[in-house]
C-alpha positions in Angstrom: 1.8 6.4 15.0 -0.5 5.3 12.3 -1.0 1.5 11.9 -1.2 -0.3 8.6 -4.1 -2.6 8.2 -3.2 -6.2 7.5 -6.0 -7.1 5.0 -5.3 -10.7 5.6 -6.4 -10.2 9.2 -9.8 -8.9 8.4 -12.4 -10.8 10.4 -14.7 -13.2 8.7 -17.6 -11.0 9.7 -16.1 -8.1 7.8 -15.2 -10.3 4.7 -18.8 -11.5 4.7 -19.9 -7.9 4.2 -17.8 -7.2 1.2 -20.4 -7.9 -1.4 -24.2 -8.0 -1.6 -25.2 -11.1 0.5 -28.3 -12.8 2.0 -29.0 -13.0 5.7 -31.8 -14.4 7.7 -34.1 -12.3 9.8 -34.2 -13.6 13.4 -37.8 -12.7 13.9 -39.3 -14.0 10.6 -36.9 -16.6 9.5 -37.1 -15.2 6.0 -34.1 -14.2 4.0 -33.4 -10.5 3.4 -30.7 -9.1 1.2 -28.1 -6.8 2.7 -26.3 -4.6 0.2 -22.8 -3.8 1.4 -19.3 -3.0 0.0 -15.8 -2.3 1.2 -13.8 0.7 0.2 -10.0 0.7 0.8 -8.2 4.0 0.5 -5.0 5.8 1.5 -6.9 8.5 3.3 -5.7 8.4 7.0 -8.5 8.9 9.5 -7.4 9.2 13.2 -10.6 11.1 13.9 -14.0 11.7 12.5 -14.2 15.3 13.7 -15.1 17.1 10.5 -13.2 20.2 11.7 -10.0 18.0 11.7 -10.5 15.5 8.9 -12.3 15.2 5.5 -13.5 11.6 6.2 -16.9 12.7 7.6 -17.9 14.2 4.2 -16.1 11.6 2.1 -18.0 8.8 3.9 -21.4 10.4 3.4 -21.9 11.1 7.1 -22.1 14.9 7.0 -22.7 17.6 4.4 -21.8 21.2 3.8 -24.1 24.2 2.9 -22.6 24.3 -0.6 -20.9 21.7 -2.8 -18.9 21.6 -6.0 -19.9 19.7 -9.1 -17.8 18.0 -11.7 -17.6 21.2 -13.7 -16.1 22.8 -10.7 -19.1 25.0 -10.2 -20.6 25.5 -6.7 -24.2 24.5 -6.2 -26.7 24.3 -3.3 -26.6 21.4 -0.8 -27.9 22.0 2.7 -28.4 25.6 1.7 -31.3 26.1 -0.7 -30.0 29.5 -1.9 -28.0 32.5 -0.8 -27.4 36.1 -1.6 -25.1 38.9 -0.5 -25.5 42.4 0.6 -23.2 45.3 1.7 -20.6 44.5 -1.0 -20.0 41.0 0.2 -19.8 41.6 4.0 -23.3 40.2 4.6 -24.5 36.8 3.4 -28.0 35.4 3.7 -28.4 31.6 3.4 -31.7 29.9 3.3 -31.5 26.4 4.8 -33.5 23.7 3.2 -36.7 22.5 4.9 -37.4 18.9 5.8 -33.8 17.9 6.7 -33.0 16.0 9.9 -29.8 14.9 11.6 -29.3 11.2 11.9 -30.6 11.4 15.5 -33.9 12.8 14.3 -33.2 16.5 15.2 -34.4 19.0 12.7 -31.8 21.0 10.8 -32.5 24.7 11.1 -30.4 27.9 10.9 -29.7 27.8 14.6 -28.2 24.3 14.3 -26.1 25.5 11.3 -24.9 28.5 13.3 -23.8 26.3 16.3 -21.9 24.0 13.9 -20.1 26.8 12.2 -19.3 28.4 15.5 -17.6 25.2 16.5 -15.7 25.2 13.2 -14.1 28.5 13.7 -13.4 27.7 17.3 -11.6 24.4 16.5 -9.8 25.4 13.3 -7.6 28.4 13.1 -7.3 27.8 9.3 -11.1 27.9 8.8 -11.5 30.9 11.1 -9.0 32.7 8.9 -10.7 31.6 5.7 -14.3 32.3 6.7 -13.6 35.7 8.4 -16.9 35.5 10.3 -17.7 38.4 12.5 -21.1 37.3 13.7 -24.0 35.0 12.7 -27.7 35.4 13.3 -30.3 32.6 13.0 -34.0 32.9 12.5 -36.0 29.8 11.4 -34.3 28.6 8.2 -32.5 31.9 7.6 -28.8 32.2 8.5 -27.2 35.7 8.2 -23.4 35.8 8.2 -21.5 39.0 8.6 -17.8 38.9 7.7 -15.0 41.1 9.0 -14.3 42.3 5.5 -15.9 41.8 2.0 -15.5 38.2 1.1 -16.7 37.3 -2.4 -15.6 33.7 -2.0 -17.6 32.9 1.2 -19.9 30.4 -0.6 -16.9 28.7 -2.1 -15.2 28.5 1.3 -18.3 26.8 2.7 -17.7 23.9 0.3 -14.7 22.9 2.4 -15.3 19.6 4.2 -14.1 21.2 7.5 -17.3 23.3 7.4 -19.5 20.1 7.5 -22.6 20.7 9.5 -23.1 18.4 12.5 -25.2 18.3 15.6 -22.7 19.8 18.1 -24.8 18.6 21.1 -23.5 15.0 20.9 -21.1 13.3 23.3 -18.5 11.9 20.9 -17.9 14.0 17.9 -14.4 12.5 17.3 -15.7 8.9 16.9 -19.4 9.2 16.2 -20.4 12.6 14.7 -24.0 13.1 13.8 -24.6 14.7 10.4 -27.3 15.0 7.8 -25.8 12.6 5.2 -27.0 9.3 3.8 -24.9 7.2 6.1 -24.4 7.2 9.9 -21.5 5.9 11.9 -21.8 2.3 13.1 -18.3 1.9 14.4 -14.9 3.5 14.1 -11.3 2.3 14.8 -8.9 5.2 14.3 -6.5 4.7 11.4 -7.9 1.3 10.8 -11.6 0.8 9.9 -15.0 2.4 10.1 -18.4 1.1 9.2 -21.4 3.2 8.2 -25.0 2.2 7.9 -27.6 3.9 5.8 -29.9 6.6 7.2 -33.3 5.6 5.9 -34.8 9.0 6.5 -32.1 10.8 4.4 -33.5 14.0 2.9 -32.1 13.2 -0.5 -33.8 9.8 -0.8 -33.0 6.4 0.8 -29.5 5.2 0.1 -29.1 2.2 -2.2 -26.5 0.5 0.0 -27.3 -0.8 3.5 -23.7 -0.5 4.8 -20.2 0.4 3.8 -16.9 -0.7 5.3 -14.1 1.8 4.9 -10.5 0.8 5.6 -7.2 2.6 5.5 -3.9 1.2 4.2 -0.9 3.2 3.1 0.5 0.2 1.3 -0.6 0.5 -2.4 0.3 -3.1 -3.1 -1.9 -4.3 -0.2 -4.7 -2.2 -1.6 -4.3 -3.8 -5.0 -4.2 -7.3 -3.5 -7.4 -6.6 -1.6 -9.2 -5.9 -4.8 -7.8 -8.8 -6.7 -8.6 -11.3 -3.9 -12.2 -10.0 -3.5 -11.6 -8.5 -0.1 -12.4 -5.1 -1.4 -15.0 -3.8 -3.9 -13.4 -0.3 -4.5 -9.8 0.6 -4.1 -8.6 4.2 -4.2 -5.1 4.5 -5.8 -4.0 0.9 -6.4 -0.3 0.4 -7.1 0.6 2.4 -10.3 2.5 -0.5 -11.8 -0.6 -2.8 -11.4 -2.9 -0.7 -13.6 -2.2 -2.5 -16.8 -2.7 -5.9 -15.1 -6.0 -4.7 -13.5 -7.2 -3.4 -16.9 -6.8 -6.9 -18.3 -9.1 -8.4 -15.6 -12.7 -8.4 -17.0 -14.1 -8.4 -13.5 -12.4 -5.1 -12.7 -13.0 -1.5 -13.9 -10.1 1.0 -13.8 -11.0 4.7 -13.9 -8.2 7.1 -14.6 -8.8 10.9 -14.5 -6.6 14.0 -14.5 -6.6 15.4 -11.0 -6.5 18.8 -9.5 -3.6 17.8 -7.4 -0.1 19.2 -7.6 2.9 17.4 -6.2 4.9 20.4 -4.8 7.9 21.5 -3.0 7.2 23.8 0.0 10.2 25.9 1.2 10.7 27.0 4.8 11.9 30.7 5.0 12.8 30.2 8.6 15.7 28.2 7.4 18.5 30.7 6.6 19.3 29.2 3.2 15.8 29.3 1.9 15.4 33.0 2.7 17.5 33.4 -0.5 15.3 33.4 -3.6 18.2 32.0 -5.6 18.5 28.9 -3.4 14.8 28.3 -3.9 15.2 28.7 -7.7 18.0 26.2 -7.7 15.7 23.5 -6.3 12.9 24.7 -8.6 14.9 23.7 -11.6 16.9 20.8 -10.2 14.4 18.1 -11.0 13.0 17.7 -14.5 9.2 17.2 -14.1 9.0 14.9 -17.0 11.5 12.6 -15.3 9.3 12.6 -12.2 6.3 11.7 -14.3 8.1 8.8 -15.9 9.9 7.5 -12.8 7.8 8.3 -9.7 4.4 8.3 -11.4 5.1 5.5 -14.0 3.6 7.9 -16.6 0.4 8.6 -14.7 0.5 12.3 -14.7 1.8 15.4 -16.5 4.5 18.0 -15.8 3.2 21.0 -13.9 3.4 24.5 -15.5 2.3 26.1 -12.2 0.0 25.2 -9.3 -3.1 24.9 -11.5 -4.0 22.7 -14.5 -3.3 24.6 -17.7 -7.0 24.2 -18.7 -8.2 26.4 -15.9 -8.9 30.0 -16.8 -6.9 31.4 -13.8 -3.7 29.5 -14.6 -0.9 31.9 -15.4 1.4 31.5 -18.3 4.9 30.5 -17.1 8.1 30.7 -18.9 9.7 27.6 -20.3 12.5 26.5 -17.9 15.7 24.6 -18.4 16.1 21.9 -15.8 19.0 19.9 -14.4 22.0 20.1 -12.0 24.0 22.5 -14.2 21.1 25.0 -14.3 20.6 24.7 -10.5 24.3 25.2 -10.0 24.1 28.7 -11.6 21.5 29.8 -9.0 23.6 28.5 -6.1 26.5 30.5 -7.4 24.3 33.6 -7.5 23.4 32.8 -3.8 27.1 32.8 -3.0 27.8 29.1 -2.9 31.1 27.7 -4.3 31.5 24.0 -5.3 34.6 22.8 -3.4 35.6 19.2 -3.0 32.2 18.1 -4.1 30.4 20.3 -1.6 28.4 23.5 -2.0 30.1 25.8 0.5 29.2 29.3 1.8 30.8 30.9 4.8 32.7 27.7 5.4 29.6 25.5 5.6 28.1 23.0 3.3 24.5 23.6 2.2 22.5 20.8 3.9 19.0 20.5 5.3 16.2 18.1 6.1 13.6 17.2 3.5 10.4 15.8 5.0 7.9 13.6 3.1 5.2 11.1 3.9 4.4 7.5 2.8 0.7 7.3 1.9 1.4 9.1 -1.4 4.2 6.7 -2.4 5.3 8.9 -5.3 6.4 11.6 -2.9 9.2 9.6 -1.2 10.3 8.6 -4.7 10.4 12.2 -5.8 12.3 13.1 -2.6 14.9 10.4 -3.3 15.3 11.8 -6.9 15.8 15.3 -5.5 18.3 14.0 -3.0 20.3 12.2 -5.7 20.4 15.3 -8.0 21.3 17.6 -5.1 24.3 15.5 -4.4 25.6 16.3 -7.9 25.7 20.0 -7.0 27.3 19.5 -3.5 24.1 19.7 -1.4 23.4 17.3 1.4 19.8 16.3 1.9 18.6 14.1 4.8 15.1 12.6 4.1 12.7 12.0 6.9 9.3 10.3 6.5 6.5 11.3 8.9 3.1 9.8 9.4 1.2 13.1 10.0 2.7 15.6 7.6 0.2 18.4 8.2 0.9 18.4 11.9 4.7 18.2 11.4 5.1 21.0 8.9 2.8 23.3 10.8 4.4 22.8 14.3 8.1 22.3 13.4 10.7 24.5 11.7 13.6 22.0 11.4 13.0 21.3 7.7 14.1 23.1 4.6 11.8 21.4 2.0 8.7 19.3 2.3 7.2 17.3 -0.6 3.4 17.7 -0.5 0.4 16.7 -2.6 -2.2 19.4 -2.6 -5.5 19.8 -4.4 -4.9 23.4 -5.5 -8.3 24.3 -6.9 -10.9 22.0 -5.3 -13.7 24.5 -5.7 -12.8 25.7 -9.2 -11.3 28.9 -8.0 -7.8 30.1 -7.3 -8.7 31.9 -4.0 -8.3 28.8 -1.9 -4.7 28.2 -3.0 -3.4 31.7 -2.5 -5.2 32.3 0.8 -4.1 28.9 2.2 -0.4 29.3 1.2 0.4 33.0 1.4 -2.0 34.7 3.8 -1.5 35.0 7.6 -3.3 32.1 9.3 -3.6 30.1 6.0 -3.8 26.4 6.4 -0.6 25.8 4.3 1.3 28.9 5.1 4.1 26.7 6.4 6.8 28.6 4.5 6.2 31.8 6.5 6.6 34.0 3.4 5.2 37.6 3.5 5.2 39.3 0.1 3.4 42.7 0.4 2.6 42.9 -3.3 1.1 39.3 -3.3 -0.9 40.0 -0.1 -2.3 43.1 -1.7 -3.5 41.2 -4.8 -5.0 38.4 -2.7 -6.9 40.9 -0.6 -8.3 42.4 -3.8 -9.1 38.9 -5.1 -11.1 38.2 -1.9 -13.2 41.3 -2.5 -13.9 40.7 -6.2 -17.0 39.0 -7.4 -16.7 39.3 -11.2 -15.1 36.0 -12.4 -13.1 37.5 -15.3 -11.5 40.0 -12.9 -10.9 37.3 -10.4 -9.1 35.2 -13.1 -7.0 38.2 -14.0 -6.0 38.9 -10.3 -5.3 35.2 -9.8 -2.9 35.2 -12.8 -1.1 38.2 -11.4 -0.8 36.5 -8.0 0.6 33.4 -9.7 3.2 35.5 -11.6 4.5 37.0 -8.3 4.6 33.6 -6.6 6.5 32.2 -9.6 8.9 35.2 -9.8 9.7 34.8 -6.1 9.7 31.0 -6.2 7.6 30.7 -3.0 6.9 27.1 -3.9 7.7 24.7 -6.8 5.1 22.9 -8.8 6.5 19.6 -10.0 3.8 17.4 -11.5 0.0 16.8 -11.7 -0.6 13.2 -10.9 -3.6 11.3 -12.4 -6.3 10.2 -10.0 -7.1 6.5 -10.4 -9.6 4.1 -8.8 -10.2 0.4 -9.5 -13.4 -1.4 -8.6 -15.3 -4.6 -9.2 -17.6 -4.6 -12.2 -20.7 -5.2 -10.0 -20.3 -1.7 -8.4 -22.7 0.8 -9.8 -22.7 4.6 -9.9 -19.2 5.2 -8.7 -17.8 8.6 -9.6 -14.1 9.6 -9.4 -14.6 13.2 -8.4 -12.2 16.0 -9.3 -12.4 17.5 -5.8 -12.0 14.2 -4.0 -14.5 15.4 -1.5 -17.4 13.1 -2.3 -16.8 9.3 -2.1 -19.6 7.4 -0.5 -22.9 8.7 -1.9 -26.5 7.7 -1.7 -26.4 6.5 -5.3 -23.5 4.1 -4.9 -24.7 0.6 -5.4 -23.8 -3.1 -6.1 -25.6 -5.4 -8.5 
């Protein structure tokens, strides 16, 4: 079970590191300035293994071959350039010269090959996404052959789970060795980690000497940490505190539209949810505007599908009528009769377990709203909160709906979403749906390089997913970060992949 950090119990040593400070050198007796800051987030980190957690990339410890910029375009990172041959089944990556791991070992194609081999060994989801048949390394040239044409391979290599590490180290889970600007100093699972700068970083020496990263799923505790000076940067402070924080001249509040979608996933292994009409009932039960106003305190927008409307591959969806009376119509189509305040079919009331998780506090609130509205149409929902949602929903089938927050287009492309949710082996294929027409379009999408054609195929895939109600898109939450005004060069990224960077600084 994950433990909450009591920020009041941080040691004096940690508190002393929260802002730039002066310390005396034991050998010279002279004062030297140590630049440090503390970052408090709701990102749980029970491991630093990059194949299992995004923290290694977010904390600036490891890097991927390719990254995504704020325009959602992919660009080189550890790979200098790349090209494809054989209609997208052969990819040739040139690894940058002059890069070393944080233990001094040189980064070459062989090291990248070993790291990616570990990725596909440790992660079934990444194995499915990358479709690697074989890899060959020669100097700085890595040649990847895929099992089928894969136009999106460079985009897939943006994923933090493909971070390149030295696999020949003893403790990857607690002290992975990457190529990033910061190296691990200490790690306490689900509690705290400290990183120190890697002076020989290939991108230039980092501006900060060290960073303390802590995890707390209590948004009010995160807010208090910033206000008390125990934190320099807080990811997602309490929504209701934003106006108060904005009035504090020593604090900067940054609010950005996010690529996230707060969604309902349906489990087709539960008999009721095999019926499209039951899924449609819950698709229209909650009014997204009410969710924005209540669960998000206005910090978001109703979703018109999995992707932001501004993205070229977002499909046009029909205007819906929401509410219990509309949901009731679909339940009737599914054969349920409202009797004595209960939705009955074959003598049994429609009831199921809804699973949610606490470190996105709007999700339990949204779950309670759904439970309340469902009661009006005779449906009984039992809510269960779990600490590790990803593990629960991929290993258990005792749930009917889960509420989940997903970054649907982190690399500026629709392929990730459709492959993850609706292809065999996909990381979020927890609903166990198999729609042949949708599978066919996704396969075509994976082979297509031309962006206009990809957008067209993505819209077609979205139309099928919408028609069959394979998931429900409820709201797009805003992304918000608050930090002290002495913090320099902070960027609230759309992808949420890059947090601690070499340019992050304090005055």
